[in-house]
N, C-alpha and C positions, 0 to 999 in steps of 0.2 A: 423279380424282386421290382417293387417300384421306383421309379425315378427319384423320389425324395430320399427312399432309403440308401438308394447307392450314394447319393450325396453328403448325408449324413455320415453313412460309414468310413469315404475317403477323406471327409475333412477330418473325424476325428484320428484316423491314421497319421493322417500330414496334417498336424496342426499349424505347421509354417506357412501353411498355402492357402490361398482362396479356391474355392472349389465352383465350377457352374457347369451348366448345359445351355448353350446357345439354341438360339429358337431355330437355327439350321440341324440341330441335333446333335453338333460337334459336343465334345466333352474337352473344359478346359481348365488350367489349374496356373495361377501366378503367384510369385512368392509375396509375403510380407514385406522382406527386405531387400534393400538393394545386393547387387552382389560386389565382390569386390575382382578387382581384375584379374588377380589368379587363379577365382574362382570360374570367370569367365574363359581365361586362357585354357580349362581344363575341358572346357564344353557345359558348364553350369549354363542353365537356360533360365532366363526371369518367367516367361510365361511358355506353356505347353500346350497341348492339344493332343486330342486322340478321337476315334470313332467311337469307341464305346467306354465303359465304366473298366475293365479289364484291362483295356491297352492303355488307358490313362494311369491306372494303378501302377501297372508293368513301367512305364515312362517315369512316374516321380519315384520308384524303388531306383532306376536307374539314376536319375538326378541326385538323390541322396548318397547314393556309393560314390557319386564324382565330388559332391563336397565332404564327406568324410574324407575323402584320398586325401583333399587338399589341406584338411584340417591335420591329419596325421604327417604329411610330408613337412607341417609348418612352415609353408609358404604362406607369406602376408605381401601386401602392398606396398611399398616404399612411397 
């Protein structure tokens, strides 16, 4: 699969993130909106990187699970 196709598929799957590949060949994603302190406390990251598209997708799924856990717990910033 082409580089552009990987980018497009991941971007569609994770619309709250900007996805790109660096000149060095690493895959990156950064959130469109800032994190709350509660999300940061749970381990959510503003930007993540990976060696390849599959690893990036896996890390993005992990980040989404952390965010959903925070939302379910009802924790908010004060």
